[in-house]
C-alpha positions in Angstrom: 16.6 -32.7 -2.5 14.7 -31.0 -0.2 11.3 -29.3 -1.0 11.5 -25.3 0.2 9.2 -24.0 2.4 7.5 -21.1 0.6 8.4 -17.4 1.7 5.7 -17.0 3.8 6.2 -20.8 5.7 9.9 -19.3 6.1 8.1 -15.9 7.2 6.3 -17.9 10.1 9.4 -20.3 11.5 11.2 -17.4 11.9 8.7 -15.2 14.0 8.2 -18.1 16.1 11.8 -18.8 16.5 12.6 -15.1 17.5 9.3 -14.4 19.5 10.8 -17.9 21.3 15.0 -17.0 21.3 13.9 -12.5 22.6 11.9 -14.6 25.8 14.6 -17.0 26.8 17.5 -14.3 26.7 17.1 -10.9 29.4 19.2 -9.4 26.6 18.1 -10.3 23.3 19.4 -7.6 21.8 23.2 -8.8 22.3 22.8 -12.4 21.3 24.3 -13.0 18.2 21.9 -16.2 17.2 19.3 -13.4 17.7 20.7 -11.0 16.1 20.5 -12.9 12.9 17.5 -14.3 13.3 16.4 -11.7 12.7 18.2 -10.1 10.0 16.2 -13.6 8.4 13.5 -12.8 9.1 13.0 -9.0 7.6 14.8 -10.0 4.7 12.4 -12.8 4.0 10.3 -9.8 5.0 11.1 -7.7 2.4 10.7 -10.6 -0.5 7.3 -11.5 0.7 6.6 -7.4 -0.1 8.8 -7.4 -3.3 7.0 -10.1 -4.6 4.0 -8.8 -3.8 4.7 -5.1 -5.2 5.4 -6.4 -8.5 2.1 -9.3 -8.9 -0.1 -5.9 -8.5 2.1 -4.3 -11.2 1.8 -7.5 -13.1 -2.3 -7.0 -12.6 -2.4 -3.0 -13.0 -0.4 -3.4 -16.8 -2.6 -6.7 -17.5 -5.4 -5.0 -16.3 -4.6 -0.9 -18.7 -3.2 -4.0 -21.4 -6.9 -5.3 -22.2 -8.4 -1.7 -22.7 
């Protein structure tokens, strides 16, 4: 079974794929493959933002409990 990439690694890979695909295609908005990559990129960015917010909330909760 293969190791899963972290969200950050996945996001970096998707960013490079999107930029490369957009540079090659004269109409990247109409290309369904690039649109699908953009959707995946936005989804992974959203997951990263959610995870960072959860970590900040946990840290604040722990700090509040320690007082």
